[in-house]
N, C-alpha and C positions, 0 to 999 in steps of 0.2 A: 818125789822128783829127786834126781841125783845131781850132784855138782861135778866139777871136773875131776875130782879125786875118786869118783865112783861111790862116794858115800851119800846116803839119802839126806835130804834137807826138807824142812816143812815149807808149805806155802806161806808167803808173806801176807800181811793183812791187805795190802793193795791188790795182790793177785786174787785173793778170796773175794774182795769187793767187786773186782772186774768180772769174775765168774758169775756172781750173784746178779750183777747188773745185766749181763748178757742173757741170763736165764729169764730175768724179769722182762727184758725187751721182747724176747721170743714169745713169752706168755701173752704180753700185751698185744702182739701182732696176731697171734693165733686165736685168741678169745673171740674177737668180732667175727672171724671167719667161721668158727665153730657155732656161734650163736646164729649166724645167718643160715648155715646149713641146717641147723635144727629147726629154725622157723620155716624154712623151705620144705623140709620133710613133713612137718606138722600140717602145713597148708596143703601139700599134696595128699596127705591122708584124709583131710577134711573134704577135699574135692572128690576123692574117690567115694567117700561116704555119701556125699550129696548125689553122686551119680547112682549109687545104689538106692537112695531114697527116690530118685526119679524113676528108676525101673519099677520099684514097688508101687509108686503112685500110678504109673501107667497100667499096671495090672489091676489096681483098685478101680480106676476110672473105667476101664474096659468092663469090669464086672458090675459096677453099680451106676455108671453114667454120671457120676458127680464126685467132687472132692470129699475126702473124709472130714469129720468134724474136728479131729485132732490128729497130729502126726503119729501118735502111738497106735492108731488104728491100722497103720501100714505094717505092723509087725507080723501079721498073718500072711503077708505077701512076699515072703523071702527076705525080710529085713530083720537083722538081729538087734537085740537091745543095745549092744555096744555101738552100733552104727547110728545111734541117736545122740551121741555125745561127742562134741568136738574135742580134739586132743589138747587144746589150750583153754578150755572152759575154766574160768577162775572160781566158779561157784558150784560146779558139778551139776548144772541144770539151768543154764542161763534163760532159755526160753520158757521153761516151766515156772521159774520165779516171776517172769512177766505175767504169765497167766494168773498166778496167785495175787499179784498186785491189782489186777482188774476183776478179781473175784470169779475168774473163769477156771474152775477146778477141773482138772483132767479126770477122765473116767478110769484112768490107770495110774498106778504108782510109779510107772517107769518115767524117768526124767529125760528131758531133751535139751540140747543146747540151741536148737534151731527155732527161729521165728517163722511163722507161716501165715498164709492168708486163709487157712482152713478155719471154717466157722464164721468168716466174714459175711456180712449181709450182701444181698444181690446188688443193692445200691452202691456199696463200696467197691464191689468187684467190677461193676460197670464203669465206675470212675477210673479204676486201674486200666481197664481195657481201652478207654478213651485216650489215655496218655501213652499206652504201649500195648498193642494187640498181643505181643509175646512177653507179657509182664512176668516178673518173678513170682514164684509161689512159695519158695523156701529161701531163707537168707541166713547167713552167718557173718556177723560183724566182728567176731572175736579175734580176727587176725589183723585188725586195725591198730592204730596207734593209741596208747593210753592217753587220755586227756587229763586235765586238772581235776576232773570229777571222778577219776577211777577209784581212788581210795575212799572217797566219800560215798561212792556208789556201793561199795562193799558193806559199808556200815549203815547206809540208808538207801537200800536198793530201789525201792519203789519211787523215790524222789529223783535220784541221780543216775539210776541204771541206764536210761536212754542216752545219757551223755558221757558214758565211760569210754567209748571208742569212736574214732573218726578215721577217715582214710580208706584203706583197702577193705572191700566188701565182697564176699562170695555170694552169688545169686543163682539158684536153680530156676530156670525159666520154664514156661509152659511146654516148650517143645523138648524138654529134657536136657538141654545144654546147660553147662555151668560157666558163668562168666565172671571175670574180675571187674568189679565196678568200684566207684568211689563214694563213700558216705561223707558228705560235707555238712558239718554241724554249723549252726548259726553263731554269730559272734558272741552272743550272750548265752553260751551253752550252760553256764553255771547257774542260770536263773530259770529253772523249770516253771512253766506257766506264764512266762512273759510273752509279749507279742512276737518274739523270735523263737517260740517253742518249736522243738523238733517235730516233724511230721512222720508218722509211721509209714506213709506212702513212699518216703525216700529209701526205704529198705528194698522196695520191690520194683521201682521205676526210677529212672534218672529225672532230675529236675527239668 
């Protein structure tokens, strides 16, 4: 910066602090916008993947007349391995880890983020249909809000995993549509096994 005599002078400390403060303010204003845009992009990518899963599922049911035992079976119907993982999956296979918790080993090493009704008993499927004829068949809860159980869920997944997310839920329905739903956890979400325990049905139908 030059003074009136045309000679250069240095910035004063106050001027430097003002510049830093302005930059800090701009960063503070832009970060939430950038995070929101990133979350929106990740959700859009997940919705597109779920639509691809729906198309593959339609091909499968047309060929075999029933749902597959596991989502990995859809890979032979135009579905790529990468389309089984949600962009925000914190464990790189959220749905597969749930299977392991219930001793339901997948026949394939390919991991998935998505939870499904595939492999459910006829009785459980009938209960779903009674609540909603167009019930969900594939769900992704990973775009929801982190609960108090999120960090504990990563360390003790089988106990706290069901309680890691609440709020926004993506649901692929029987007719192939993808809807935004809301996953509402009970008040005692941090006490698995209590009388307020989370119901897996809430992933696929509204209360």
